[in-house]
N, C-alpha and C positions, 0 to 999 in steps of 0.2 A: 434557459432561464437566466435572467440577470441576477447579479448578487443581491440587489435590493429586494427582488421578489423572493429569493431564497431566504433572506433574513426575515421577511414578513411571515413566510411559512413556518420558519423555526419558532418565531414568537407565538404564532397561532398554535403550533403543536405544544409549546410549553403551557399554553392556556387550556389544553385539552381537546383541541380540534382534531378529530379523527381524519377529516378530509385532508388537512394539512399533512398529517403523517403519511397518508396514501400518496399524495403528490410528491413528497420528498422521497418516499420509497421508490416511486416510478422513476424519478430523476436520477437517483444515485445507485440503485441496486445493481444494474448491469455492470457498471464500472467497478463497484466494490467486489462483485463476484469475479470479475476478470483479474483484479488486483490479488485477491486471495488465491485464485487458481495459479497465478504467476508464482506466488510464494510457496504454494504447496505442490503443484504439478498434479493435482487431483481435483477435477471439476466437481465431483460429488461431495467430497469433504469441504471444498470451498463453499459450495452452496449451503451446506449445513452450518458452517461457521459464520457465514454472513447473516443467515437467519438468526443465529444466536446473538449476533451484534445488534440486529434490529430490535430484538426483544430487550436487550440491555439498554439500548438508546431510548426506547419507549419508557422504560422504568426510570432512567437517569437524566432525562432531558432537562429537568428542572435544575440540575447542577451546572448546566452550561450557562455561564454569565454573559458571554458575548456571542450573539448569533452569527457574527461575521466569521468566526472560526469553526463553524459547524462542519464544513467540508474536511478540514484537517482533523477535527475531533473524530469524525467517522473513520477516516483512513487509519488514524492511529489506533482506534478501537479494533479495526480489522487486523491490523498488524499484531497487536497484543494477543488477540484471540488465536491467531495462527501460531504465534510463538508458544502460547500455552498448550495448544494442541500438539505441536511438535515435541515439546518437552514431555508431555504425558505419553506420547507414542514412544519416545526414547526410554522412558522409565519402564514401560511395559515390556520393552525388548530387553531390559536390564543390561544396557550397554553403558559402560563408564563414559562420562563426558570428559573429553580432552579439549584442548584449545581449538583443534580443527573442527570438531563436532560443534562446539559452541559457535564458531564462525559460520558454519553451515546453517545452524538454526537461525541465526540473526538475519541472514539474507541468503536464501537458497539460490543455487545456480540454475534458475529455471526461466530466464528471460527468453531464451531461444529454444524452440522445439528441437529435439534431437534429429528429426528427419529433415530439418531445414539446412540445406547445404550452400546457401548463398555466402558470398564473401563477407557481407555485413554480419551475418549470423556467426560465422567463424571468428570474426574479429571481436564480436561481443563476448564470446566465451573466454577470450584472453584478458578481459578486464577484471579488476577486483570486484568482488560481490557488492561492496558499498557503492562503487561507481555505477555498476549496472542498475542498482536500485534507484539511484538518483536519476539516471537516464530514463528509466521506465516511468517513473512518476512524472517527470517533466515532459517527455515527448509523447508517451502513450496515453497518459491520463491528463495531460495538459494542465498540470498544477503549477501554480506560481512558486517561486523559490521560497517565499516566506511560508507557504503552506507545507512544502516539503520539509522545511526546517522543523516545523511543529510536528509533523507526522513521525519523522525518525529521530526527533529530539536531539538535534545538533544545531549549532549556530548557523545563521544564514551564510556567513562567510565560508564555512566549511562546505555547505551545499554548493556555493559558487565555485570553490576550488575543485571539488570532486567532479562537477559538471565540466569545467574547463579541462581538467586532466583527462577525463574520459573522452572528450572530443578530440584532444590532441593525440591520444593513444589510438583511437579509431582511425584517424587520418593517417597516422604513420603506418598502421597495419594494413590499411587498404591501399596505400601507395606501394607497398612491397610486392 
């Protein structure tokens, strides 16, 4: 779907059109589920959390002022839902939160499956978690830099530098 069509569907959803909600759901759900599974490493929990996000989106769609940022809004909602879930899980385990745990909560080390032994997969595991997240959003989800900046709530310049640094590090690691 083109951005103009998505914008119109968002406005229709804001007006209460259930059909528009269904079309937006069909368009985004698979990618949101994949993004949540990347963050969690649990497809079942990812599905539940994405469903929770869709419920919240349906309730809060009228708060969205600009339909053009709907995609970023959705991904950010999924990211926050996952972070909340991970924090709750840690609280139930009664583990103290140190700096390493907080870094793991923010962007887990799950871009590459553990059984994947390719050179690229190994090189990806050597990247910082922030850089892996930017790579995943840009290449796997095909999001624009401005959308990524909105999702992870950093300036677009930071997104560009992380993406550039990640590419350079991957190139160096693959040449070794």
